[in-house]
C-alpha positions as CSV (number, residue, x, y, z in Angstrom):
1,M,-5.0,16.8,1.4
2,A,-5.0,17.6,5.1
3,D,-8.1,17.0,7.2
4,L,-8.8,16.5,11.0
5,M,-10.0,13.2,12.0
6,T,-10.5,10.7,14.8
7,I,-9.9,7.0,14.5
8,R,-9.9,4.1,16.8
9,G,-7.7,1.2,16.0
10,I,-5.1,-1.2,17.4
11,V,-1.3,-0.4,17.8
12,G,0.3,-2.6,15.1
13,T,3.9,-2.0,15.7
14,E,6.0,-1.1,18.6
15,P,6.2,2.5,19.2
16,Q,9.7,3.9,18.4
17,L,10.8,7.3,20.2
18,S,13.5,9.4,18.8
19,I,15.0,12.8,19.7
20,T,16.2,15.0,16.8
21,P,19.3,16.8,16.8
22,K,17.3,19.9,18.1
23,G,15.9,18.1,20.8
24,L,12.5,17.4,19.4
25,A,10.7,14.1,20.7
26,V,9.1,12.2,17.9
27,L,7.1,9.0,18.4
28,K,6.0,6.9,15.4
29,F,4.0,3.7,15.1
30,R,1.3,2.1,13.0
31,V,-2.4,1.6,13.8
32,A,-4.8,-0.9,12.1
33,T,-8.3,0.1,11.9
34,H,-11.5,-2.1,10.6
35,E,-15.0,-1.7,10.3
36,R,-17.4,-4.2,12.1
37,K,-20.5,-5.2,9.8
38,R,-23.4,-7.5,10.3
39,D,-23.2,-10.2,7.8
40,G,-26.7,-10.1,6.0
41,E,-27.1,-13.8,5.6
42,T,-25.7,-15.2,9.1
43,G,-26.5,-12.3,11.2
44,Q,-23.2,-12.5,12.6
45,W,-20.7,-9.7,13.0
46,V,-17.5,-9.8,10.9
47,D,-14.5,-7.7,10.4
48,G,-14.4,-5.5,7.3
49,A,-11.3,-4.6,5.5
50,T,-8.3,-3.4,7.6
51,S,-6.8,0.2,6.9
52,W,-3.5,1.1,8.1
53,F,-2.2,4.5,9.4
54,S,1.2,5.6,10.3
55,V,1.0,7.9,13.3
56,S,3.5,10.3,14.5
57,A,3.3,12.3,17.7
58,F,5.6,15.2,18.9
59,R,6.9,16.9,22.1
60,A,5.4,16.0,25.4
61,L,2.7,13.9,23.6
62,A,5.3,11.5,22.0
63,E,7.2,11.3,25.6
64,N,4.1,10.6,27.6
65,A,2.6,8.2,24.9
66,M,5.7,6.3,24.8
67,E,5.5,5.6,28.6
68,S,1.8,4.2,28.2
69,I,1.3,2.4,24.9
70,A,2.4,-0.8,23.5
71,Q,1.8,-2.9,20.5
72,G,-1.7,-4.5,20.6
73,D,-3.3,-1.7,22.8
74,H,-6.5,-0.3,21.6
75,L,-6.3,3.7,20.8
76,V,-8.5,6.5,19.9
77,I,-6.3,9.1,18.0
78,F,-7.4,12.6,17.0
79,G,-5.2,14.5,14.5
80,K,-4.4,15.6,11.1
81,L,-4.5,13.2,8.2
82,Q,-2.3,13.4,5.2
83,I,-2.4,11.2,2.1
84,R,1.0,10.9,0.5
85,Q,2.3,9.5,-2.7
86,F,5.7,8.0,-3.0
87,D,7.9,6.3,-5.6
88,R,9.1,2.7,-4.7
89,P,12.6,1.6,-5.6
90,D,11.1,-0.7,-8.3
91,G,9.4,2.5,-10.0
92,T,6.1,1.8,-9.0
93,R,4.0,4.4,-7.1
94,G,2.4,4.0,-3.6
95,M,0.1,5.8,-1.2
96,S,0.3,6.2,2.6
97,A,-2.2,7.5,5.1
98,D,-0.3,9.4,7.8
99,L,-1.8,10.9,10.9
100,E,-0.1,13.6,13.0
101,A,-1.6,12.8,16.6
102,Y,-2.9,15.7,18.4
103,S,-4.4,13.5,21.3
104,L,-4.4,10.0,22.1
105,G,-6.5,8.0,24.5
């Protein structure tokens, strides 16, 4: 599955910038999002379940974002979502939500 989407969330890990052998800048970090809901009984706003996304940015976006974002920052991210399945060393399967960032703010 590959769909375009926009999320808002909090940077959950320190961004890590790397340069490939061909000179491509790649920035990777994780983002946590959650829905705010009003509790019907108390009327108070509460946090819903947390969803985690692995975010990758490339080229100039990666280099610029590395200079301006840090763990704990609030971000809006637009990009391409890919849901991936993977095998763990213990033989179980897992899923990850990966977002290739086209823009960050």
